[in-house]
Biotite code that builds the C-alpha atoms (Angstrom):
import biotite.structure as struc

atoms = struc.array([
    struc.Atom([10.784, -3.957, -2.741], chain_id="A", res_id=1, res_name="MET", atom_name="CA", element="C"),
    struc.Atom([8.497, -0.967, -2.363], chain_id="A", res_id=2, res_name="ARG", atom_name="CA", element="C"),
    struc.Atom([5.493, 0.056, -4.436], chain_id="A", res_id=3, res_name="SER", atom_name="CA", element="C"),
    struc.Atom([5.667, 3.233, -6.520], chain_id="A", res_id=4, res_name="TYR", atom_name="CA", element="C"),
    struc.Atom([3.476, 5.118, -8.953], chain_id="A", res_id=5, res_name="GLU", atom_name="CA", element="C"),
    struc.Atom([4.966, 7.026, -11.881], chain_id="A", res_id=6, res_name="LEU", atom_name="CA", element="C"),
    struc.Atom([3.062, 9.704, -13.778], chain_id="A", res_id=7, res_name="MET", atom_name="CA", element="C"),
    struc.Atom([4.541, 10.929, -17.049], chain_id="A", res_id=8, res_name="ILE", atom_name="CA", element="C"),
    struc.Atom([3.422, 13.825, -19.246], chain_id="A", res_id=9, res_name="ILE", atom_name="CA", element="C"),
    struc.Atom([4.680, 13.425, -22.808], chain_id="A", res_id=10, res_name="HIS", atom_name="CA", element="C"),
    struc.Atom([4.842, 16.199, -25.394], chain_id="A", res_id=11, res_name="ARG", atom_name="CA", element="C"),
    struc.Atom([1.507, 16.926, -27.164], chain_id="A", res_id=12, res_name="PRO", atom_name="CA", element="C"),
    struc.Atom([2.898, 16.615, -30.711], chain_id="A", res_id=13, res_name="GLU", atom_name="CA", element="C"),
    struc.Atom([3.691, 12.931, -30.165], chain_id="A", res_id=14, res_name="MET", atom_name="CA", element="C"),
    struc.Atom([1.345, 10.325, -31.665], chain_id="A", res_id=15, res_name="ALA", atom_name="CA", element="C"),
    struc.Atom([-0.523, 7.952, -29.331], chain_id="A", res_id=16, res_name="GLU", atom_name="CA", element="C"),
    struc.Atom([1.513, 5.026, -30.679], chain_id="A", res_id=17, res_name="THR", atom_name="CA", element="C"),
    struc.Atom([4.795, 6.837, -29.934], chain_id="A", res_id=18, res_name="ASP", atom_name="CA", element="C"),
    struc.Atom([3.632, 7.551, -26.384], chain_id="A", res_id=19, res_name="VAL", atom_name="CA", element="C"),
    struc.Atom([2.682, 3.890, -25.914], chain_id="A", res_id=20, res_name="ALA", atom_name="CA", element="C"),
    struc.Atom([6.137, 2.911, -27.214], chain_id="A", res_id=21, res_name="GLY", atom_name="CA", element="C"),
    struc.Atom([7.856, 5.261, -24.768], chain_id="A", res_id=22, res_name="GLN", atom_name="CA", element="C"),
    struc.Atom([5.810, 3.866, -21.873], chain_id="A", res_id=23, res_name="VAL", atom_name="CA", element="C"),
    struc.Atom([6.694, 0.318, -22.996], chain_id="A", res_id=24, res_name="ALA", atom_name="CA", element="C"),
    struc.Atom([10.396, 1.265, -22.857], chain_id="A", res_id=25, res_name="GLU", atom_name="CA", element="C"),
    struc.Atom([9.929, 2.563, -19.309], chain_id="A", res_id=26, res_name="VAL", atom_name="CA", element="C"),
    struc.Atom([8.178, -0.682, -18.369], chain_id="A", res_id=27, res_name="GLU", atom_name="CA", element="C"),
    struc.Atom([11.046, -2.675, -19.899], chain_id="A", res_id=28, res_name="LYS", atom_name="CA", element="C"),
    struc.Atom([13.564, -0.712, -17.804], chain_id="A", res_id=29, res_name="ALA", atom_name="CA", element="C"),
    struc.Atom([11.499, -1.338, -14.666], chain_id="A", res_id=30, res_name="ILE", atom_name="CA", element="C"),
    struc.Atom([11.163, -5.072, -15.429], chain_id="A", res_id=31, res_name="ALA", atom_name="CA", element="C"),
    struc.Atom([14.967, -5.502, -15.461], chain_id="A", res_id=32, res_name="GLU", atom_name="CA", element="C"),
    struc.Atom([15.156, -5.302, -11.673], chain_id="A", res_id=33, res_name="SER", atom_name="CA", element="C"),
    struc.Atom([11.571, -4.696, -10.528], chain_id="A", res_id=34, res_name="GLY", atom_name="CA", element="C"),
    struc.Atom([8.031, -5.558, -11.569], chain_id="A", res_id=35, res_name="SER", atom_name="CA", element="C"),
    struc.Atom([5.288, -3.602, -13.312], chain_id="A", res_id=36, res_name="VAL", atom_name="CA", element="C"),
    struc.Atom([1.907, -3.846, -11.588], chain_id="A", res_id=37, res_name="ILE", atom_name="CA", element="C"),
    struc.Atom([-0.269, -1.833, -13.968], chain_id="A", res_id=38, res_name="SER", atom_name="CA", element="C"),
    struc.Atom([-0.217, 0.814, -16.667], chain_id="A", res_id=39, res_name="ARG", atom_name="CA", element="C"),
    struc.Atom([-2.845, 3.340, -17.652], chain_id="A", res_id=40, res_name="ASP", atom_name="CA", element="C"),
    struc.Atom([-2.644, 5.586, -20.704], chain_id="A", res_id=41, res_name="LEU", atom_name="CA", element="C"),
    struc.Atom([-4.912, 8.572, -20.119], chain_id="A", res_id=42, res_name="TRP", atom_name="CA", element="C"),
    struc.Atom([-4.398, 10.137, -23.536], chain_id="A", res_id=43, res_name="GLY", atom_name="CA", element="C"),
    struc.Atom([-4.119, 13.829, -24.324], chain_id="A", res_id=44, res_name="LYS", atom_name="CA", element="C"),
    struc.Atom([-5.383, 16.109, -21.555], chain_id="A", res_id=45, res_name="ARG", atom_name="CA", element="C"),
    struc.Atom([-5.512, 19.873, -21.143], chain_id="A", res_id=46, res_name="ARG", atom_name="CA", element="C"),
    struc.Atom([-3.277, 21.365, -18.421], chain_id="A", res_id=47, res_name="PHE", atom_name="CA", element="C"),
    struc.Atom([-4.636, 23.434, -15.555], chain_id="A", res_id=48, res_name="ALA", atom_name="CA", element="C"),
    struc.Atom([-1.819, 25.888, -16.276], chain_id="A", res_id=49, res_name="TYR", atom_name="CA", element="C"),
    struc.Atom([0.633, 26.450, -19.111], chain_id="A", res_id=50, res_name="GLU", atom_name="CA", element="C"),
    struc.Atom([3.873, 24.420, -19.102], chain_id="A", res_id=51, res_name="ILE", atom_name="CA", element="C"),
    struc.Atom([6.676, 25.587, -21.421], chain_id="A", res_id=52, res_name="ASP", atom_name="CA", element="C"),
    struc.Atom([4.121, 27.566, -23.506], chain_id="A", res_id=53, res_name="HIS", atom_name="CA", element="C"),
    struc.Atom([2.057, 24.404, -24.101], chain_id="A", res_id=54, res_name="LEU", atom_name="CA", element="C"),
    struc.Atom([-1.523, 23.782, -23.005], chain_id="A", res_id=55, res_name="HIS", atom_name="CA", element="C"),
    struc.Atom([-1.858, 19.982, -23.255], chain_id="A", res_id=56, res_name="GLU", atom_name="CA", element="C"),
    struc.Atom([0.102, 16.724, -23.088], chain_id="A", res_id=57, res_name="GLY", atom_name="CA", element="C"),
    struc.Atom([-0.224, 12.939, -23.105], chain_id="A", res_id=58, res_name="HIS", atom_name="CA", element="C"),
    struc.Atom([-0.628, 11.511, -19.596], chain_id="A", res_id=59, res_name="TYR", atom_name="CA", element="C"),
    struc.Atom([0.321, 7.990, -18.521], chain_id="A", res_id=60, res_name="SER", atom_name="CA", element="C"),
    struc.Atom([0.526, 6.270, -15.129], chain_id="A", res_id=61, res_name="VAL", atom_name="CA", element="C"),
    struc.Atom([2.636, 3.196, -14.322], chain_id="A", res_id=62, res_name="VAL", atom_name="CA", element="C"),
    struc.Atom([2.424, 1.377, -10.983], chain_id="A", res_id=63, res_name="SER", atom_name="CA", element="C"),
    struc.Atom([5.442, -0.760, -10.130], chain_id="A", res_id=64, res_name="PHE", atom_name="CA", element="C"),
    struc.Atom([7.536, -2.351, -7.405], chain_id="A", res_id=65, res_name="GLU", atom_name="CA", element="C"),
    struc.Atom([11.284, -1.727, -7.258], chain_id="A", res_id=66, res_name="ALA", atom_name="CA", element="C"),
    struc.Atom([14.281, -0.897, -5.113], chain_id="A", res_id=67, res_name="GLU", atom_name="CA", element="C"),
    struc.Atom([15.380, 2.700, -4.563], chain_id="A", res_id=68, res_name="LEU", atom_name="CA", element="C"),
    struc.Atom([18.365, 2.392, -6.935], chain_id="A", res_id=69, res_name="GLU", atom_name="CA", element="C"),
    struc.Atom([16.050, 1.641, -9.866], chain_id="A", res_id=70, res_name="LEU", atom_name="CA", element="C"),
    struc.Atom([13.806, 4.557, -8.935], chain_id="A", res_id=71, res_name="VAL", atom_name="CA", element="C"),
    struc.Atom([16.812, 6.904, -8.940], chain_id="A", res_id=72, res_name="ASP", atom_name="CA", element="C"),
    struc.Atom([17.993, 5.643, -12.360], chain_id="A", res_id=73, res_name="ARG", atom_name="CA", element="C"),
    struc.Atom([14.478, 5.941, -13.769], chain_id="A", res_id=74, res_name="LEU", atom_name="CA", element="C"),
    struc.Atom([14.086, 9.480, -12.420], chain_id="A", res_id=75, res_name="ASP", atom_name="CA", element="C"),
    struc.Atom([17.398, 10.533, -13.990], chain_id="A", res_id=76, res_name="ARG", atom_name="CA", element="C"),
    struc.Atom([16.540, 8.979, -17.385], chain_id="A", res_id=77, res_name="ALA", atom_name="CA", element="C"),
    struc.Atom([13.086, 10.593, -17.524], chain_id="A", res_id=78, res_name="LEU", atom_name="CA", element="C"),
    struc.Atom([14.530, 13.959, -16.540], chain_id="A", res_id=79, res_name="HIS", atom_name="CA", element="C"),
    struc.Atom([16.927, 13.803, -19.517], chain_id="A", res_id=80, res_name="LEU", atom_name="CA", element="C"),
    struc.Atom([14.341, 12.599, -22.056], chain_id="A", res_id=81, res_name="SER", atom_name="CA", element="C"),
    struc.Atom([13.217, 15.186, -24.625], chain_id="A", res_id=82, res_name="ASP", atom_name="CA", element="C"),
    struc.Atom([9.864, 13.414, -25.071], chain_id="A", res_id=83, res_name="ALA", atom_name="CA", element="C"),
    struc.Atom([8.936, 13.857, -21.394], chain_id="A", res_id=84, res_name="VAL", atom_name="CA", element="C"),
    struc.Atom([7.655, 17.247, -20.261], chain_id="A", res_id=85, res_name="MET", atom_name="CA", element="C"),
    struc.Atom([7.107, 16.340, -16.594], chain_id="A", res_id=86, res_name="ARG", atom_name="CA", element="C"),
    struc.Atom([7.215, 13.216, -14.471], chain_id="A", res_id=87, res_name="HIS", atom_name="CA", element="C"),
    struc.Atom([6.612, 12.357, -10.841], chain_id="A", res_id=88, res_name="LYS", atom_name="CA", element="C"),
    struc.Atom([7.442, 9.194, -8.906], chain_id="A", res_id=89, res_name="ILE", atom_name="CA", element="C"),
    struc.Atom([5.489, 8.688, -5.682], chain_id="A", res_id=90, res_name="VAL", atom_name="CA", element="C"),
    struc.Atom([5.833, 5.896, -3.151], chain_id="A", res_id=91, res_name="ARG", atom_name="CA", element="C"),
    struc.Atom([2.471, 4.173, -2.701], chain_id="A", res_id=92, res_name="ARG", atom_name="CA", element="C"),
    struc.Atom([1.191, 3.408, 0.755], chain_id="A", res_id=93, res_name="GLY", atom_name="CA", element="C"),
    struc.Atom([3.525, 5.901, 2.436], chain_id="A", res_id=94, res_name="ALA", atom_name="CA", element="C"),
    struc.Atom([2.091, 7.429, 5.593], chain_id="A", res_id=95, res_name="ALA", atom_name="CA", element="C"),
])
């Protein structure tokens, strides 16, 4: 298994508890065939530039280990989620 880091930006109108619930669902999906290393909820932050006419969003970072198939499924699910504005999955330790 390889190590990855996932950053998610949730919509600003969501409550902190809803964001934490969404991140917990992502962690549950990862735990089915991988392992969660850490999670960090950054809270609501202002964007450097406007995204979809919005100026802020809730940031969260999840570090995990998984196979590529899980990463692909996770990427597809986050792309389709209405609660997620942007997400990025990066392989950790890649040269």
